[in-house]
C-alpha distance (Angstrom), angle and dihedral (degrees) to the residues before:
residue distance angle dihedral
X1 . . .
X2 3.79 . .
X3 3.83 112.0 .
X4 3.78 114.2 -151.3
X5 3.80 109.5 -134.1
X6 3.79 136.6 1.0
X7 3.79 119.5 -42.3
X8 3.76 111.6 -125.1
X9 3.83 126.8 -174.6
X10 3.85 135.3 162.8
X11 3.93 111.0 -85.5
X12 3.76 88.0 -122.3
X13 3.79 89.9 61.6
X14 3.88 90.4 59.2
X15 3.88 93.0 121.6
X16 3.79 97.0 38.6
X17 3.78 121.7 107.2
X18 3.78 111.8 -107.0
X19 3.89 123.3 -137.2
X20 3.72 119.0 -174.5
X21 3.85 111.9 -131.7
X22 3.81 104.0 152.4
X23 3.82 140.5 12.8
X24 3.65 126.1 -140.5
X25 3.83 128.1 -3.6
X26 3.84 126.8 -66.1
X27 3.78 91.3 -145.8
X28 3.91 101.3 31.8
X29 3.88 91.8 166.0
X30 3.83 108.5 98.9
X31 3.80 108.3 129.4
X32 3.81 93.4 -131.6
X33 3.77 101.3 48.2
X34 3.85 132.9 81.5
X35 3.76 96.1 159.1
X36 3.88 92.5 115.0
X37 3.73 103.5 22.0
X38 3.74 109.9 137.7
X39 3.82 92.1 20.7
X40 3.84 114.4 110.5
X41 3.85 110.9 -139.6
X42 3.86 115.7 -113.8
X43 3.76 139.1 152.6
X44 3.76 119.8 -126.6
X45 3.75 114.5 -115.9
X46 3.83 120.7 -118.0
X47 3.88 88.8 -108.1
X48 3.78 92.1 54.1
X49 3.83 93.7 48.9
X50 3.74 89.1 46.4
X51 3.78 91.3 53.4
X52 3.80 88.2 51.3
X53 3.75 93.0 49.0
X54 3.90 90.4 50.4
X55 3.74 88.4 54.5
X56 3.83 91.5 46.1
X57 3.68 95.0 52.2
X58 3.74 91.9 48.8
X59 3.75 90.8 55.3
X60 3.83 97.2 43.0
X61 3.82 95.4 41.3
X62 3.78 114.7 178.2
X63 3.81 89.4 -2.9
X64 3.83 89.0 71.5
X65 3.85 88.3 79.7
X66 3.82 89.9 59.6
X67 3.63 96.8 55.8
X68 3.79 109.9 112.2
X69 3.81 104.8 166.7
X70 3.81 132.4 41.3
X71 3.80 132.7 -177.0
X72 3.84 117.7 -140.8
X73 3.85 108.3 -136.5
X74 3.85 122.5 -131.9
X75 3.84 138.8 73.8
X76 3.72 93.9 -86.7
X77 3.89 116.0 -3.7
X78 3.74 88.6 167.3
X79 3.81 86.7 76.7
X80 3.74 86.0 81.6
X81 3.81 114.2 96.5
X82 3.78 117.5 -93.8
X83 3.84 89.8 -114.6
X84 3.85 92.5 53.3
X85 3.85 91.2 45.0
X86 3.69 92.3 53.4
X87 3.80 90.9 51.4
X88 3.64 90.3 52.9
X89 3.86 92.5 47.7
X90 3.81 87.9 51.5
X91 3.80 91.1 51.9
X92 3.78 92.4 48.1
X93 3.76 89.9 52.3
X94 3.86 91.7 49.7
X95 3.87 88.3 66.0
X96 3.83 98.9 25.7
X97 3.85 99.7 36.8
X98 3.76 97.0 175.4
X99 3.76 99.8 54.8
X100 3.74 111.6 131.1
X101 3.76 104.2 173.0
X102 3.83 129.0 42.0
X103 3.79 110.8 -170.4
X104 3.83 132.4 -174.4
X105 3.87 147.9 149.5
X106 3.88 111.7 -81.0
X107 3.77 128.8 -172.8
X108 3.77 117.7 -140.0
X109 3.89 92.1 -121.3
X110 3.78 90.6 54.9
X111 3.80 91.0 53.4
X112 3.88 88.2 51.2
X113 3.86 89.8 57.5
X114 3.75 91.3 63.9
X115 3.76 127.0 79.6
X116 3.76 123.6 -126.3
X117 3.75 89.2 -110.3
X118 3.87 91.3 52.7
X119 3.84 89.2 49.6
X120 3.87 90.2 53.1
X121 3.83 91.3 48.9
X122 3.79 91.0 49.2
X123 3.73 91.3 51.0
X124 3.82 92.8 49.8
X125 3.81 87.1 50.5
X126 3.80 88.7 58.4
X127 3.84 103.4 -99.1
X128 3.72 105.4 145.8
X129 3.87 141.4 138.1
X130 3.72 96.5 48.4
X131 3.96 112.9 -168.8
X132 3.78 109.2 -136.8
X133 3.81 124.0 -167.2
X134 3.81 94.8 -134.4
X135 3.85 89.7 155.1
X136 3.82 93.2 175.6
X137 3.77 146.3 -16.5
X138 3.75 96.1 -112.2
X139 3.85 118.9 104.3
X140 3.85 91.0 -164.8
X141 3.69 92.0 51.0
X142 3.74 95.1 46.8
X143 3.86 91.3 50.4
X144 3.83 88.6 53.6
X145 3.74 90.5 52.5
X146 3.70 91.0 49.0
X147 3.73 91.9 -129.3
X148 3.69 94.1 160.1
X149 3.79 99.1 -124.6
X150 3.81 136.6 50.1
X151 3.83 130.7 -116.9
X152 3.88 87.2 -111.4
X153 3.78 90.7 56.5
X154 3.81 89.9 48.4
X155 3.84 89.1 51.0
X156 3.82 90.3 52.8
X157 3.83 96.2 47.7
X158 3.84 96.8 44.3
X159 3.76 90.4 52.2
X160 3.76 88.1 51.8
X161 3.91 87.3 51.0
X162 3.83 87.0 52.3
X163 3.69 92.7 51.9
X164 3.92 89.5 50.9
X165 3.83 90.0 49.4
X166 3.84 93.6 -115.9
X167 3.77 112.2 142.0
X168 3.78 117.9 -136.4
X169 3.73 130.9 -155.3
X170 3.83 111.9 -153.0
X171 3.81 122.5 -143.8
X172 3.84 112.6 -147.7
X173 3.79 127.1 -170.3
X174 3.73 123.5 -155.0
X175 3.87 120.7 -142.9
X176 3.86 95.6 26.5
X177 3.95 89.7 132.5
X178 3.66 94.5 54.4
X179 3.84 125.8 -139.6
X180 3.77 117.4 -5.9
X181 3.80 93.5 8.8
X182 3.78 100.4 82.6
X183 3.92 99.6 101.7
X184 3.73 92.2 39.5
X185 3.91 91.6 56.0
X186 3.76 92.2 41.7
X187 3.78 92.8 57.4
X188 3.82 95.1 51.2
X189 3.71 91.7 41.2
X190 3.82 94.5 53.4
X191 3.91 88.3 47.3
X192 3.89 89.5 52.9
X193 3.74 92.9 48.8
X194 3.77 95.1 46.0
X195 3.80 87.4 56.2
X196 3.72 102.1 45.6
X197 3.81 94.4 39.8
X198 3.90 107.1 -149.5
X199 3.71 121.4 -162.3
X200 3.83 91.0 -130.8
X201 3.79 134.3 19.4
X202 3.84 112.3 -155.9
X203 3.71 114.8 -166.0
X204 3.81 131.6 -161.6
X205 3.83 135.6 162.1
X206 3.77 119.6 -107.9
X207 3.75 113.5 -114.6
X208 3.83 132.1 -171.1
X209 3.85 103.1 -127.2
X210 3.80 117.1 -159.7
X211 3.78 110.8 -88.1
X212 3.72 100.0 23.0
X213 3.79 128.2 117.9
X214 3.83 89.8 -113.4
X215 3.72 90.0 56.8
X216 3.73 91.7 53.3
X217 3.88 90.6 44.9
X218 3.70 90.3 54.2
X219 3.78 93.0 49.0
X220 3.71 93.2 50.2
X221 3.88 93.6 44.7
X222 3.80 92.8 -114.6
X223 3.85 90.1 121.4
X224 3.72 120.4 30.3
X225 3.90 109.8 -162.0
X226 3.77 122.5 -137.5
X227 3.77 119.5 -105.4
X228 3.69 119.8 -112.1
X229 3.82 93.3 -100.3
X230 3.81 92.1 56.0
X231 3.80 87.4 47.5
X232 3.74 91.0 55.3
X233 3.91 92.2 46.1
X234 3.75 88.7 49.9
X235 3.77 89.9 53.7
X236 3.73 92.2 46.4
X237 3.82 93.2 50.4
X238 3.88 90.4 47.7
X239 3.75 92.4 50.1
X240 3.75 95.1 45.0
X241 3.78 90.4 48.4
X242 3.84 95.1 54.4
X243 3.85 116.5 104.8
X244 3.78 98.1 -175.2
X245 3.76 108.9 117.9
X246 3.79 98.8 -176.8
X247 3.76 98.1 39.2
X248 3.84 118.6 113.0
X249 3.89 109.9 -128.8
X250 3.86 111.7 -156.2
X251 3.80 119.8 -176.5
X252 3.86 106.3 152.5
X253 3.80 96.6 107.5
X254 3.85 114.7 144.0
X255 3.69 88.1 -113.5
X256 3.89 93.8 58.1
X257 3.82 113.4 89.7
X258 3.96 91.5 -151.2
X259 3.71 122.8 39.3
X260 3.84 121.3 -141.9
X261 3.87 129.0 159.1
X262 3.81 139.2 158.7
X263 3.73 147.9 103.4
X264 3.82 105.4 -55.4
X265 3.93 91.5 -136.0
X266 3.77 93.4 61.0
X267 3.81 106.0 17.4
X268 3.78 106.9 38.0
X269 3.71 98.1 94.9
X270 3.86 91.3 49.4
X271 3.77 92.3 50.4
X272 3.77 91.6 47.9
X273 3.82 89.2 53.6
X274 3.74 90.5 50.9
X275 3.81 94.1 51.3
X276 3.79 92.0 45.0
X277 3.77 91.4 56.1
X278 3.78 89.2 48.5
X279 3.83 93.7 52.4
X280 3.82 89.6 50.4
X281 3.81 93.9 50.4
X282 3.77 106.9 30.8
X283 3.80 112.7 123.7
X284 3.85 106.4 -160.6
X285 3.74 92.9 -169.0
X286 3.78 89.5 67.8
X287 3.76 98.7 38.9
X288 3.80 114.6 93.5
X289 3.77 126.3 -175.5
X290 3.75 105.2 -135.5
X291 3.78 86.3 177.0
X292 3.83 89.9 82.4
X293 3.76 87.0 76.7
X294 3.86 120.1 81.2
X295 3.89 117.0 -36.2
X296 3.73 143.2 -64.9
Protein backbone atom coordinates (compact mmCIF):
# COMPACT_ATOMS: atom_id res chain seq x y z
CA UNK A 1 0.00 0.00 0.00
CA UNK A 2 1.19 3.50 -0.82
CA UNK A 3 0.90 6.02 2.03
CA UNK A 4 0.33 9.62 0.99
CA UNK A 5 2.68 11.87 2.96
CA UNK A 6 5.34 11.41 5.63
CA UNK A 7 4.69 8.99 8.48
CA UNK A 8 5.14 10.62 11.89
CA UNK A 9 4.98 8.95 15.28
CA UNK A 10 6.06 9.91 18.82
CA UNK A 11 9.75 9.08 19.39
CA UNK A 12 8.82 6.88 22.37
CA UNK A 13 6.84 4.66 19.96
CA UNK A 14 9.96 3.87 17.93
CA UNK A 15 9.62 0.11 18.48
CA UNK A 16 5.84 -0.06 18.07
CA UNK A 17 4.23 -1.62 15.01
CA UNK A 18 2.70 1.14 12.85
CA UNK A 19 -0.67 0.74 11.13
CA UNK A 20 -1.92 3.47 8.75
CA UNK A 21 -5.47 4.57 9.50
CA UNK A 22 -5.58 8.16 8.24
CA UNK A 23 -3.53 10.49 6.06
CA UNK A 24 -2.98 14.17 6.71
CA UNK A 25 -4.45 16.28 9.51
CA UNK A 26 -8.12 17.16 9.98
CA UNK A 27 -7.14 20.60 11.36
CA UNK A 28 -3.92 21.36 9.48
CA UNK A 29 -3.98 25.05 10.45
CA UNK A 30 -1.55 25.46 13.38
CA UNK A 31 0.76 28.40 12.66
CA UNK A 32 3.92 26.50 13.62
CA UNK A 33 3.38 23.26 11.70
CA UNK A 34 3.99 22.21 8.10
CA UNK A 35 4.06 18.46 8.72
CA UNK A 36 0.88 17.81 6.74
CA UNK A 37 0.71 20.81 4.41
CA UNK A 38 -0.28 19.75 0.91
CA UNK A 39 -1.76 16.46 2.15
CA UNK A 40 -5.55 16.18 2.02
CA UNK A 41 -7.03 14.51 5.06
CA UNK A 42 -8.72 11.18 4.55
CA UNK A 43 -9.46 8.03 6.50
CA UNK A 44 -8.35 4.71 5.07
CA UNK A 45 -11.16 2.30 4.24
CA UNK A 46 -11.46 -1.04 5.99
CA UNK A 47 -10.42 -2.81 2.79
CA UNK A 48 -7.25 -0.73 2.54
CA UNK A 49 -6.38 -1.42 6.17
CA UNK A 50 -7.03 -5.14 5.68
CA UNK A 51 -4.74 -5.20 2.64
CA UNK A 52 -2.03 -3.55 4.73
CA UNK A 53 -2.55 -6.04 7.56
CA UNK A 54 -2.27 -8.98 5.16
CA UNK A 55 1.06 -7.62 3.94
CA UNK A 56 2.20 -7.01 7.52
CA UNK A 57 1.39 -10.55 8.63
CA UNK A 58 3.18 -11.99 5.61
CA UNK A 59 6.31 -10.03 6.59
CA UNK A 60 6.17 -10.74 10.33
CA UNK A 61 5.18 -14.40 10.00
CA UNK A 62 4.82 -16.19 13.34
CA UNK A 63 5.99 -13.08 15.16
CA UNK A 64 2.65 -11.43 14.32
CA UNK A 65 1.06 -13.40 17.16
CA UNK A 66 3.53 -11.82 19.60
CA UNK A 67 2.63 -8.23 18.75
CA UNK A 68 0.89 -6.67 21.76
CA UNK A 69 1.03 -2.97 20.92
CA UNK A 70 0.28 -1.04 17.73
CA UNK A 71 0.31 2.63 16.84
CA UNK A 72 -2.27 4.05 14.42
CA UNK A 73 -0.65 6.41 11.94
CA UNK A 74 -2.01 9.85 11.08
CA UNK A 75 -2.10 13.31 12.66
CA UNK A 76 -5.30 12.54 14.55
CA UNK A 77 -6.88 9.13 13.87
CA UNK A 78 -9.13 9.79 16.88
CA UNK A 79 -11.17 12.09 14.62
CA UNK A 80 -12.82 8.93 13.30
CA UNK A 81 -16.12 8.10 14.97
CA UNK A 82 -16.06 5.69 17.90
CA UNK A 83 -18.03 3.15 15.86
CA UNK A 84 -15.53 3.29 13.01
CA UNK A 85 -12.56 3.10 15.39
CA UNK A 86 -13.99 0.01 17.02
CA UNK A 87 -14.39 -1.65 13.60
CA UNK A 88 -10.75 -0.90 12.83
CA UNK A 89 -9.55 -2.27 16.15
CA UNK A 90 -11.62 -5.41 15.56
CA UNK A 91 -10.00 -5.82 12.14
CA UNK A 92 -6.52 -5.32 13.59
CA UNK A 93 -7.13 -8.00 16.21
CA UNK A 94 -8.34 -10.38 13.52
CA UNK A 95 -4.82 -10.42 12.10
CA UNK A 96 -2.89 -9.53 15.27
CA UNK A 97 -4.93 -11.44 17.87
CA UNK A 98 -2.79 -10.64 20.91
CA UNK A 99 -2.76 -6.86 20.57
CA UNK A 100 -3.53 -5.30 23.95
CA UNK A 101 -2.86 -1.59 23.38
CA UNK A 102 -3.87 0.54 20.41
CA UNK A 103 -2.23 3.98 20.58
CA UNK A 104 -2.49 7.11 18.39
CA UNK A 105 -2.46 10.90 18.22
CA UNK A 106 -5.70 12.58 19.36
CA UNK A 107 -6.82 16.19 19.25
CA UNK A 108 -8.76 17.65 22.15
CA UNK A 109 -11.74 18.56 19.95
CA UNK A 110 -11.98 15.00 18.65
CA UNK A 111 -12.15 13.64 22.19
CA UNK A 112 -14.97 16.10 22.90
CA UNK A 113 -17.06 14.62 20.07
CA UNK A 114 -17.20 11.23 21.79
CA UNK A 115 -19.58 10.44 24.63
CA UNK A 116 -18.48 9.07 27.98
CA UNK A 117 -19.94 5.69 27.04
CA UNK A 118 -18.05 5.68 23.74
CA UNK A 119 -14.79 6.46 25.54
CA UNK A 120 -15.39 3.53 27.90
CA UNK A 121 -16.05 1.22 24.95
CA UNK A 122 -12.88 2.37 23.22
CA UNK A 123 -10.91 1.71 26.39
CA UNK A 124 -12.38 -1.79 26.66
CA UNK A 125 -11.33 -2.43 23.05
CA UNK A 126 -7.73 -1.61 23.94
CA UNK A 127 -7.41 2.03 22.86
CA UNK A 128 -5.02 3.69 25.29
CA UNK A 129 -2.02 6.03 25.52
CA UNK A 130 -3.49 8.81 23.40
CA UNK A 131 -0.92 11.44 22.42
CA UNK A 132 -2.46 14.90 22.78
CA UNK A 133 -0.94 18.12 21.47
CA UNK A 134 -1.49 20.15 24.62
CA UNK A 135 1.42 22.47 23.64
CA UNK A 136 0.96 24.77 26.67
CA UNK A 137 -1.50 25.85 29.35
CA UNK A 138 -2.12 29.39 28.06
CA UNK A 139 -5.43 30.01 26.30
CA UNK A 140 -4.11 33.23 24.79
CA UNK A 141 -1.04 31.52 23.37
CA UNK A 142 -3.00 28.61 21.91
CA UNK A 143 -5.35 31.03 20.18
CA UNK A 144 -2.41 32.83 18.59
CA UNK A 145 -1.03 29.49 17.42
CA UNK A 146 -4.44 28.68 15.89
CA UNK A 147 -4.43 25.35 17.69
CA UNK A 148 -8.17 24.96 17.36
CA UNK A 149 -8.88 24.42 21.05
CA UNK A 150 -8.06 26.02 24.39
CA UNK A 151 -6.21 24.82 27.46
CA UNK A 152 -9.53 24.86 29.31
CA UNK A 153 -11.02 22.50 26.73
CA UNK A 154 -7.99 20.23 26.99
CA UNK A 155 -8.42 20.15 30.77
CA UNK A 156 -12.05 19.09 30.42
CA UNK A 157 -11.38 16.38 27.86
CA UNK A 158 -8.32 14.91 29.61
CA UNK A 159 -10.31 14.63 32.83
CA UNK A 160 -12.95 12.73 30.83
CA UNK A 161 -10.24 10.38 29.56
CA UNK A 162 -9.12 9.83 33.14
CA UNK A 163 -12.67 8.92 34.12
CA UNK A 164 -12.83 6.43 31.24
CA UNK A 165 -9.49 4.93 32.26
CA UNK A 166 -7.71 5.99 29.06
CA UNK A 167 -4.10 7.07 29.63
CA UNK A 168 -2.97 10.21 27.83
CA UNK A 169 0.52 11.39 26.94
CA UNK A 170 0.80 15.17 26.67
CA UNK A 171 2.96 16.89 24.06
CA UNK A 172 4.31 20.21 25.36
CA UNK A 173 6.18 22.82 23.30
CA UNK A 174 8.65 25.24 24.81
CA UNK A 175 8.78 28.78 23.49
CA UNK A 176 5.14 29.06 22.43
CA UNK A 177 4.65 32.39 24.19
CA UNK A 178 7.61 34.08 22.54
CA UNK A 179 10.18 36.38 24.08
CA UNK A 180 9.46 37.42 27.66
CA UNK A 181 6.58 34.97 28.14
CA UNK A 182 8.48 31.79 29.00
CA UNK A 183 8.01 31.73 32.78
CA UNK A 184 4.41 32.87 32.56
CA UNK A 185 3.57 30.05 30.18
CA UNK A 186 5.57 27.52 32.22
CA UNK A 187 3.58 28.21 35.38
CA UNK A 188 0.14 27.78 33.78
CA UNK A 189 1.31 24.72 31.84
CA UNK A 190 2.60 23.03 35.01
CA UNK A 191 -0.70 23.81 36.75
CA UNK A 192 -2.64 22.26 33.86
CA UNK A 193 -0.50 19.12 33.80
CA UNK A 194 -0.78 18.70 37.57
CA UNK A 195 -4.55 18.74 37.25
CA UNK A 196 -4.98 16.40 34.28
CA UNK A 197 -2.29 13.91 35.36
CA UNK A 198 -0.78 12.52 32.14
CA UNK A 199 1.15 9.26 32.14
CA UNK A 200 3.86 10.89 30.01
CA UNK A 201 4.91 14.44 29.21
CA UNK A 202 6.85 14.75 25.95
CA UNK A 203 8.63 18.07 25.48
CA UNK A 204 10.01 19.67 22.34
CA UNK A 205 11.02 23.21 21.40
CA UNK A 206 8.81 25.19 19.03
CA UNK A 207 10.55 25.98 15.76
CA UNK A 208 9.51 28.10 12.81
CA UNK A 209 9.74 25.83 9.82
CA UNK A 210 10.01 27.39 6.38
CA UNK A 211 6.67 28.27 4.85
CA UNK A 212 4.67 28.32 8.07
CA UNK A 213 2.69 31.30 9.33
CA UNK A 214 4.98 31.42 12.35
CA UNK A 215 8.02 31.77 10.11
CA UNK A 216 6.39 34.72 8.37
CA UNK A 217 5.38 36.29 11.69
CA UNK A 218 9.01 36.14 12.85
CA UNK A 219 10.24 37.73 9.63
CA UNK A 220 7.77 40.61 9.98
CA UNK A 221 8.39 41.03 13.72
CA UNK A 222 4.85 40.04 14.70
CA UNK A 223 6.29 37.19 16.78
CA UNK A 224 9.62 37.51 18.57
CA UNK A 225 10.97 34.08 19.61
CA UNK A 226 12.55 33.51 22.98
CA UNK A 227 16.29 33.02 23.14
CA UNK A 228 17.77 29.68 24.12
CA UNK A 229 18.42 30.76 27.71
CA UNK A 230 14.78 31.73 28.18
CA UNK A 231 13.70 28.44 26.62
CA UNK A 232 15.78 26.56 29.18
CA UNK A 233 14.43 28.74 32.00
CA UNK A 234 10.90 27.92 30.85
CA UNK A 235 11.68 24.21 30.84
CA UNK A 236 13.24 24.45 34.30
CA UNK A 237 10.19 26.27 35.69
CA UNK A 238 7.83 23.78 34.06
CA UNK A 239 9.70 20.78 35.42
CA UNK A 240 10.08 22.31 38.89
CA UNK A 241 6.34 23.06 39.03
CA UNK A 242 5.25 19.53 38.17
CA UNK A 243 3.81 17.52 41.05
CA UNK A 244 3.31 14.20 39.27
CA UNK A 245 5.42 11.52 40.88
CA UNK A 246 4.72 8.65 38.51
CA UNK A 247 4.68 10.63 35.26
CA UNK A 248 7.47 10.04 32.75
CA UNK A 249 9.08 13.31 31.61
CA UNK A 250 10.74 13.06 28.19
CA UNK A 251 12.66 16.02 26.75
CA UNK A 252 15.26 14.57 24.40
CA UNK A 253 13.67 15.61 21.13
CA UNK A 254 16.12 16.62 18.35
CA UNK A 255 14.76 20.17 18.66
CA UNK A 256 15.71 20.35 22.35
CA UNK A 257 19.18 21.75 23.06
CA UNK A 258 19.57 19.86 26.36
CA UNK A 259 18.29 16.33 26.84
CA UNK A 260 16.66 15.23 30.10
CA UNK A 261 14.28 12.37 30.79
CA UNK A 262 13.06 10.16 33.61
CA UNK A 263 10.27 9.36 36.06
CA UNK A 264 9.53 12.51 38.03
CA UNK A 265 9.47 10.76 41.41
CA UNK A 266 13.03 9.51 41.13
CA UNK A 267 14.69 11.67 38.48
CA UNK A 268 13.28 15.18 38.85
CA UNK A 269 16.12 16.51 41.01
CA UNK A 270 18.76 15.20 38.61
CA UNK A 271 17.00 16.73 35.61
CA UNK A 272 16.69 20.09 37.35
CA UNK A 273 20.42 20.12 38.07
CA UNK A 274 21.16 19.42 34.41
CA UNK A 275 18.93 22.26 33.25
CA UNK A 276 20.31 24.62 35.90
CA UNK A 277 23.85 24.02 34.66
CA UNK A 278 22.75 24.54 31.07
CA UNK A 279 21.10 27.87 31.95
CA UNK A 280 24.30 29.04 33.63
CA UNK A 281 26.57 28.07 30.74
CA UNK A 282 24.52 28.50 27.53
CA UNK A 283 26.09 30.81 24.96
CA UNK A 284 23.28 32.03 22.73
CA UNK A 285 25.70 33.55 20.24
CA UNK A 286 26.97 30.06 19.41
CA UNK A 287 23.62 28.31 19.40
CA UNK A 288 21.90 27.98 16.04
CA UNK A 289 18.45 26.58 15.40
CA UNK A 290 18.98 24.46 12.31
CA UNK A 291 15.32 23.46 12.69
CA UNK A 292 14.30 26.71 11.02
CA UNK A 293 15.13 25.07 7.70
CA UNK A 294 12.77 22.55 6.18
CA UNK A 295 10.63 20.33 8.34
CA UNK A 296 10.86 17.56 10.91
